[in-house]
C-alpha positions, -999 to 999 in steps of 0.1 A, spaced: 1 1 2 29 24 10 44 15 -21 15 26 -44 9 59 -24 47 69 -30 43 61 -69 9 82 -67 32 109 -51 60 108 -75 33 110 -109 16 140 -88 50 157 -85 61 148 -121 35 164 -137 33 194 -116 64 201 -126 57 198 -165 57 232 -180 38 241 -209 61 257 -239 42 294 -232 55 290 -194 89 282 -207 85 312 -228 75 335 -203 105 326 -179 132 323 -204 124 358 -215 122 374 -179 152 357 -175 174 366 -202 163 404 -195 170 402 -157 206 387 -166 214 401 -197 198 435 -203 209 459 -216 231 447 -235 251 462 -262 246 445 -294 264 459 -319 279 494 -324 248 520 -314 225 491 -307 215 483 -271 188 452 -261 169 467 -235 146 437 -231 129 404 -242 91 398 -229 63 374 -241 30 379 -244 9 348 -237 -24 359 -252 -10 367 -286 24 343 -286 44 369 -291 81 373 -284 92 407 -282 127 423 -284 131 457 -276 162 478 -287 175 512 -284 196 532 -312 221 560 -308 245 578 -326 242 574 -365 214 553 -371 192 567 -343 172 580 -370 138 564 -382 154 573 -421 177 553 -413 166 522 -399 135 525 -427 161 526 -453 180 498 -448 155 470 -454 156 461 -414 127 443 -420 141 420 -445 173 416 -427 154 407 -394 133 382 -413 158 363 -426 177 363 -386 142 351 -378 143 323 -404 177 312 -397 179 309 -361 179 278 -344 177 292 -310 141 300 -322 131 268 -336 108 250 -308 89 286 -309 87 290 -345 74 252 -346 49 264 -321 37 293 -348 49 321 -320 51 356 -336 79 377 -331 82 413 -329 111 436 -328 110 474 -315 138 500 -318 137 532 -300 154 565 -301 179 570 -276 181 609 -280 142 611 -282 132 588 -253 100 568 -259 100 576 -295 98 545 -316 118 542 -350 110 509 -359 82 481 -352 76 452 -367 61 415 -362 65 384 -379 41 355 -378 42 324 -390 31 330 -427 60 354 -427 90 330 -413 74 292 -431 92 284 -463 59 281 -486 
């Protein structure tokens, strides 16, 4: 009898420890932001945060731009959306989230004009899955 109780308790604990993909994504986004942000990812580009919205299944990456690229005309004039889409398509790190059909949003803010969005785009499954 004791053996059955221990087995049942172990099964309950194992299922209680199971984490959904949504929960995992939310946790990883929070952990990444807490451990690594803000971080300089390239000259004049700082990653401020990574967040996850469970209701829309959207991972959002927020960046601040400074220097010569702190200008919406510059950001929008260099095929930024195409470059980011290529990154999403080729990223092995995003594989599990792409397979689940998650969205990927990129928002770039101005350093000199705090709170001003210079660029904002979202990629949906129809954008990054090869047809």
